[in-house]
N, C-alpha and C positions, 0 to 999 in steps of 0.2 A: 640631719641626714649625713649618712656617711658615705664616704670612698671608697673604690675599689681599692685592697691592699696590694701591696708589691706580690706577683706568686712566687717568686724565687722563696721567700719566706714565708707560705702556707703550706700546712699541713692538713689534709682531708681525709681523715681516719675514723673507723668504725670500732665500737668494743662488742666483741659478741664471744659466746661462751654455752654452756648446757644450764641450765634451768639450776639456779640459787649457787653457782660460782661465784657470785661476788658482783657481777657486772656494774650495776648503778652504784653501788657503794663505793667502787674503785672511783668510778664517773665523779661521784659526789666529793672525794678526796681529791682528785683532778681540778675541780671547778674553785674548791676551795685554797687550796695552796697557789694557785694562779688568780688570786684576787677577783674572780670572776663571781664569786658567791661569798657573803660576810659569813656565813654558817656552814654547819655541815648538816644536811638533813638525810635521815636515818630512815631506811626502805622498813624496819621493822615498827619504825614508829609512825609509820604512813605521812611523813616529811619530805621524801627525797624530790630534791628540784626537778629533778627529770622525770619522775613519775607523778606528772600532774592530773595525769584522767582522774574521777573518783574511784572508776572500778581497779585501778591499778592501787591505789591507796586503801581500797578495801582488801583486796587479793593477798595483796603486798608482790605482787611480779609488775615485770614490764611486759605491757600490751602493745604499744605501738611504737615505733622507732623514733625517738626525739633527737632534733638538733639543737643543738647550742655552740657558742665560740666562747675559746680563752686565749688569754696570753701567756707566752715561755719564752724566755731568753731571746726577747726581741721576733717572737715568729708568733705567727696568728694560728690554731689550731681550731679547725674547724671539724666537732665530732659529733658521731652519730651515736647512743646508745640505743641498742637493739636489744630484743626480746628473746628469753633464753627457753620458750615453753615451745617444745612442737608446731602446736596447734598454730601460731604466731609467725611460720620461718616465712612467708612472704616478704614482711618484715625486714628478716634479713638479707633477704636474697636481693630485695629492689634496693635496699641500702648498700651493698656491695657493688652491686652494679656500675655505682656512680662517684667511689671512693677510691682513694688513690693507695690508702695501706689499711691495715686493723691492726688490732690488739686481740688475741684471743687469751681468754682469763680461764686459770685449769684450777680446779680443788685439788690443794695439795694433799689430801687424805687418795682422792680416786682417781687424781690424774685425767688423762682424756674418757668423757665419757658420750653415750651417743650421741647427744646434740652436738657435742663438739665435733665430732666425725662430719655431721651433716653440714655444720658450719665451714667444716675445713672442704670439703665438697664444693662449696658454694664460694670460697676465696679460689680456689685454684681454679673454677672455672674463669675467674675474671683476671687469674694471676696477681694476686696482690698481695705484694712485700710483706711479711707478719713478723709480729713480736708476740712474746708469750708471756704472760704473768702467774706465777704460780702464787697462788693467793691460798689464806687460809694456813698458813704456814705457824699459825699459834697453837690448831686444835691438834689433839692427842691421836698418834697415828699417821700426821705428816711427814711426807717424806720428799723431798726437792729432787733427789738423784731419782726415784721412782718414777715422778712424773716426768722427768724428762725420756727416761726407757719408754713410757707409755707412749710420747711423743713419735718417737724413732720408732717404735714397734707398729703402732693403729694408724699412724698418720702416712709413714715413711717420709717423714722430715728429718732434717738435721738439725737439734736443739743445740744451741751456742750458750751456756751461763756469760752472761756480762755481770749478775750482782749472784751470791751466792750465800745462805744463812750458814752458819756456824752448827758443827753437827747438835750441839744443844742448843737449840735457837731460843735466845730470850730474846729477842726482838730487834736485832742487829744484823746488816747483811753485809755482806765483804764486796767491794767494789773490784772487780778482777783486772780492770784497767786501769784504773789510777792505784791500786794497790793502797788502799784506805778501808776502814772497819769505819761504815756509817750506823750513828745511831739517831733517832727520833725523839727529841725530847719537848717539852711544852706541852700545854695544855691538850693540845690536837694534832701533836707530831710534827709543828711548822718548824721548831727549831731542829736544824739538820747540824750535826757535832761530826766531823771527818777526822778520825786519827791514823796514825800510820800504824799497821799490823805489824804485831810482835811476833818475830822468828816462828814462834811454837805454832801461832794461827796460821800463816802465811806457809807453811809446810803443811800444814793440814789442806791449805785451797790452793797448793800447786798442782796437783791435777786439772782442778778445771781451768784454770791460768795457763797451761800449756794447750788444752784442749782450744783456746779462744785463741791463742796465739796462731796455731796449726791453721783454723779453719781461716783466720784473716791472711796469713802467710801466701794462702793460695792465690789469692789476685793481687800480692805485691810482690816481685822478685826480690828486690831490694829488701821487703821485710822478712821474706824469706829467709836471705843470705844472712841474716841480723839474727834471727831465731835459730838456724844454724848452727851459727857461732855460739850461741849462749848468751847473744850481748842482750840487753835492757833495748826493746825501742820506745820511742816517744810515744805518750800516748796518743797524740792527734794521728799520728802516723796508724797507729793502730783504730782507731775510729774511722780512719778515712779507707782504710783497707775493708775493716766491717762494711762499713756502708756498701760499698761498690758489689759486696757478696750478697747483702740483701736484696738491692736492688736486682742483681743477677736470680735472683730466687734460690740461689747455692743454700742457705742457710737462714736459721729464723733465732736470733737472739731472746735471750729469756732471763727475765728478772723474778726477783724473790721478794718475798714479804708477807702482811697481813694487812688487807685495807682496812676493815673493821676495826684494827688496832691501831693505824694510822702508822704505816710500818711500809718502807720500802716504794712510795709512789712518785717521790720525786724523782730518784734515778730513773724509771718509765717515763717521765717526761722529759727528762733529758736524752733517752735512748730514741723517743718520737721524733724531736726535733732533730737529732744528728745521725738519724739513721734509716728513716721513714721519706719517702721520695715528696719534692712538691709537685702540684701538676704540671709543671713543665717539663720535668723527667720520667713522667708517664709515656709510653709507646702510644703513637698517635691510634685513631680510632676510626674502624672500617663503617663507611656510610655506602649508602646504593644511589644511584640516581633513577628517574622514572624512566630512562632510554635506556637502562639495563647496564650502563658503566657503573663503576665501582671510584670511590675515593678515599683516600687518607683522610681524616682530620688532624689537624695538628692544633693543640692548645695555644691559641694566641688569640692577643684581643682582636688583630686585625683579620679582614677577611669576613664571609657571609655567614650571618650568625645560622649556629648548629648547636642545638640543648636537647637535653632529655627531660622530659617529665614523667619522673619514678614514685610518686605519690599524690593522691588526692586528699585535702584534709576539709571538712566542713568548720570553720572557724568563727565563731562568734555568729552564727547562723548563716555565714555566705561562702561560697565556692574558693577555695584557696588551693594552688598547687604550687608543690615542689619541685624545682626543676636544677639540671647543673647543668653550666654551660660549658662547652665543647670548644666553639669558638665562636671569636665576634662580641658586641657589645649589647646590653639591651637596656632601653630606658622606658620610663611610663610614656604611653601613647604609641609606642613603637607597634605597627604591624606584624603578626608573625603569620607564618602558614604550617598548617599542619596535615603532609599526607598520609592518604589514604587509601584503600583498596582500589586497584582497576586506575589509578593515575589520578583520581581526584586531588582536589589542593582546598583545604578548608582553611577561610582565612578568619583571625581574633586578632581583637586589639589589647593590648597589656594595659591595664588601668595603673595600677600600682605595683613598686616594687618592697621587698622589706626584706632583712637577714632576721634571723631568727633565735631566739633564744629558749628552749624549752617553749612554753605557753607563751613566751612575749615577742611581739613583733616591731623593729625598729624602720621607718620608711629610708629607702635607699632612693639616691637619684640616678644611680647607675649601675649595673652589674657586668660583670667582664668574664671572660672564659677563666676556668678554675672554679670560678664561684657556686654556692649551692646556696638557692636565695626562694622565695616563697611569692607567686604572682598570684596576684588579684584580678580578675573581670575577664577569665578565661571560661567560655561556657560549655566547650567542648572536648578541652585536653584532658585525656586519659592516662593512667597508669601506663607508659611503654610508647606513648608518642612521642616524636621529634617535633619540636618546634625550629623553623625553618626560616631565612629570608625569603620573602614570595618570589623572587627573582632568581633564586637558587634553591631548587627543591630539591631535599634527600631524606634519607631515612637513615639511623642509627639503627645497631640492631638492639631488637625488643626487649621488654622482661618479659618472661612466658608467667604465667600463674597456673600454678597445678589444681588437677582437679579435686573438689570436693570429696571425701568418702564418709559424710555422716549427716542426715538430716533429721527434720521434727516437721510436724505439721503446725502453723502459727496461725491465728484468726486474731482479730479485736474482740476484746469482752463488749463492747457496744457494736452495733453495726454501723452508728454515725461516725465511728474515728474509721472506716475501710479506707476511704480515699487519704485519708493521715496518715496511714498505716504504709498503704503504697509508696508514697511518697518518702518516708522515714527508710523502708527499705532500699529503694533506688540510693538515697544517698551511702548509706551502707556499703552497697555494692560499690557505687563509685570509689570510695573510700580503701575497701577491700575487693580487689578481685577474685580473692579464694570466696569467698560469700555468694551463691547463687540464690535465686530465689525460682521456684518453678511447679507449674498446677500438675498437681497427679492428676492424669486423663483418668483413671480406674477408681479413685475415691472423690476426685473433684476440691481436694483439699489445696494449700498454698502448702507448699513445702522451703522452709530455709535449711539450704545444704552449707555445711563447713569441714575445716578440716578435726574437728573432735568435740567433746562435750563441754569443755572449759570455753573454746572458741565460740559455739553456742549458745554457751550461757552467755557470757558478754555481751553478744549482740541483742540479748533480750535485756538484760539489764539496761544497755544501753537507749533500747526501744523507749524505756519505761522514763527513764532520767533526762536525757536528752530530749527527747520527742516529746515526749507527754503523753505516751500512747500505750496504754494496760492492753496487754496481750495472754491468750491463754495459749501454750504449748504442749504438743503432744509428746510420747515417748519417743527418744531418738531411732531412727532408724537406720542401718546400715545401706550404703548404695553398694549397688550388685553389679558385675560385670557378667557376660555368657561368653563360654568357647565353645568349640565343638571337638568330640571325642576323637573321630579318624573322617577317613575322606569317605565322600560319596558323592555321588552324581543322579540328577534326576532329570527328567525333561518334560515340556509341558505344552499341550496345544491350545490355544485359546481360541475360540470359536463361538461366536454370538450374533446375534439378530438384534439388532436394536432398533424398537420404534420410535419414529421422530413423531413431534406435533403436529407435522402436515400428514400424518397416515403413512409416509413412506417408511421402509426398510432398511435401515443400515447393517451391512454385513461387515464383521470383521473377523480376520483371523491370520495367527502365526503362531509360530512353534519356536522352542529354544530349547537346546541342552547345556546344562549348568554343570560345573564342578567345583566343589569346595574341600577343604583339606586343611588341619590345622598348623599354625607354626608356633614356633618357640612364645616363650613368653614375653612379653614386652615388646615382642615383632608389629604388634597394630595390626591393620588391616592392607590387605593387597588385592586391588581390583584390577582385572587383564579384562580386555573386552575389545579382543580383535576375534569375533568369531565366523568359523567356516561356513560362506552364504549358500546356501541352495536353494533354487537351483545355480549351478556355476555359471561365471560370468556374469553375474547381475550385482553392481555394487551399490552400496546402501547410500540411500541419503541422506545429507549432514541432520535432518531430525530425526532422522530413525536411528542413526548411530548414535545422537542424544539421547534417544530414548531408551536403547542398549543399560548407556551408562546411568541411566534414571531408573530402570527398575532394578538394576542390581543393588542402586542406593535405598532405594524403598526396601528390597528385601531385606538389607542390613541393619535398619531401627530397630529392630528388637530379635533376640535369640528367640528359638522354641520352645524353651525350659519355662522362663518366668518372663519374656519379655524384655528382660535388662538387655542394654547398650552392648553389641559384639563387638569381639576385638580379639588378636592373634590368631585369625585366618587367613586365607587365601581365596580369592571368590573368581572362577576362570568362567566368561562364556564361553562355550569349545562351538556351538554350533547354530545358525539359526536359519530356519526357514520360509521364504517370502511366498505370499500368493498374490503377487501383483498388486492390484490397488484395493485388494484387501486389507493390504498388510500395512496400514496407518501406523504412525508413530505410537497411537495409543494401544493397539494391538500388541506392537512389537513389545512395547512396555510392559504391559500386564505379563506378557507369555515369558518374558525373561523373569520376572518378580516371582510368578508363581512357580518356575521351573528351580528358583534359587529358593524359595522358600522348601518346597519339597527335599531339594539335597540337605538343606541345613536341619529339616527334621530326621532325615534318615542318617546324618551325623550322629545325633546326639547331644542336645544339648547340656553343655557343663558348668552350672553355676558357681562365678568366682568371686569370693569374697576378699576386702582388702585385710591383705597380711600386714599384720605391724612387726617392724624390728623392736624388739622388747627388751629392756632390761629390767631385772627385779632385785632390791638388793635387800636383804633381810640378814639379822643376826644369827649365828651361826646353828646356835641349837634349835632354830626354827626351820632350818630348809627342807629337812624330808617331808613336813608337812605342806612347805611352801611349793616344791617341787611335784608331789603329789596331786595338791588342785591343780598345779598349770597343765599337767599331765591329763586330769579329767576336762578340759578345757579344750585337750587337744593338740596343746603347745609341740612344737619341736625343741628341745631342748639343745643349745649348741653348745657351751660350756658353761663351767661354772667356776669362780676365783673366789679366795678367801684372803683380805685382809684386813688387820687388826679387829679380828671375831666378828668381821660384817660379810658375808657371802653374796656376790654378784653372781647372778643368774641370767644368762644371754638366749634367748629364746625366741622363733616366731610365732604368732597367733593369730587367730583370724580375729577382727575387731568388734564384732556383735558378740564374742566370748569374754572380749574384754571390759565391757560396759560396766560400770559400779564396779570393778576388782577393785579399787582403792579401797574399799569398805570391808570388804573380805581379807584382803591384805594386811590391814590394822587389825582387824579381831587375830587373827592367828598368831600376829606378833606382837600382841601389848602394845599397838600403836609405833612402833620401831621400824616397819618397814614401809618401804618407796618401792614406786618403779615409774618408769618414763618408758613412749614409746613413741616411734617414728613410722608412717607409713613408707613399706618397703614396694610392694606390689600385689595387684588382683592376681590371685592364683586359688585353684580347690584344693584345701585344706581341710 
């Protein structure tokens, strides 16, 4: 069993990037050079240590965030390798929530890409100190300076080079703090040779060095005086000032190399331990108490337990939960509490603790604040739940899952597998909050919803491989939303005589007037239920007040055009007329719901489709055909940019018009085209 490490020597980091930028390739080199892995597993060979799922090896992509540990310079780095494909963005988001810093990998040719922007927004939400690794500098068209410019322009961040390639990149990088030229020899780049830069080389690197020193000098007055006096500062002084700037979020240090060619990785590892924060250097986390008070949770081993469950995973058929401890300690056999809605408190007992290396786990006898560990024995803890001491209930900021945008009908090949399928789908949903299983009321089919075609394909493959359930799937169906086209009002008088079983007649009567109006995209639904009551002087009974709100909710279940969920509108109950004892809560609820439905019908339903922020890359010679095809799909072209004979087209397009697009794109570009998309909004397009 392992013991808890010294927190000041720990770095909890994530590796994130756009798909195919080289995250997992970089992670494999980090593990190898740190001695945590005896060989380098290549993604293209399906042998990457971190891509251990069969689907990851088959598709050559990272699907699930994998946790590992590696030693470097007397420090322990706990590292999470995250997916780059937008369909699995929940893996990035929940990983960012529990990390202390991150490394974002850029393609040296393409610089910042769409998923890089998504990752950056996730990183910004949690204010994570960040390093950049500009990868693939061995490729034709790679440009380190252009990649840093794209960081400055598209992410509004301040990149500062710590290592930089020579203009005629031959695998060597110049370390701008140590003023040395680094070459990576040996069979796998493990032999690091540092030599002083010659005068000509250093003259070419001088602008990068000056930018580095000026950025560091902003955090250290003594260093600023040395820089202004044109004196040479000590490397340790520069490192210390850079660290302050990184922790303050002022700069993002950048490192150069090519992970596949085993170049530039060791300086990046040095940067991780010297520039990124330890758990104790992160700001306290805000927690809420059941009594309504707030509390700041400081990273410390003493104090009542506060931990966040950020991932559920079925491991060897058993349910396990990944957690990050923010305060206190945890041991096998400890009882933990999980605060729920309305002040409820569910108690569970931790059976076992593990530290994790990809798909391998090692028993722990204790975990302490700052650690990321795996727990066994928790039946109810879900993604985003807080684990706390039963005597000190609180909850930390939750991890919010995005709504799925695509669905497909799913059923077992054999009716005998129905229960088996339901159990497997339940386990998949526990692991992945962006997967939803719903029953279509119109068709009676069971629909599996997710974030995209690949997401649903992987889920189907896992059902067959992991759970041994053969399934039939239908064609993908895009999730729709509705809004309204204009403001409208309507009224409704509900008046019924209902014959009861005993032969008596029950009279019910109520009148309501409701107004609806559209709101800007992304505004959600606003409901106001403070009607003027007639006759005047009458107050609503609490049950009648609840009935008014219930009637409004009933009407908002589905829109008038397609029955899809409504959004981006305001509903206001303007007036309500009561008729004494005849206006029961049921009558009031029906009157409000009917008036609201009539108002929605008058306002005119607008069907809104998922609109994807799309980037298409195609050879310059084929751009005309590609843009013409996109316009035929009613895409809104935002801009184009040509670099090295390849043109990048940025556009917005409805998801249903992009289903199967990759096949058409490859046909138009003789297999050279590629595209990526990320959900942006629901809109009429």
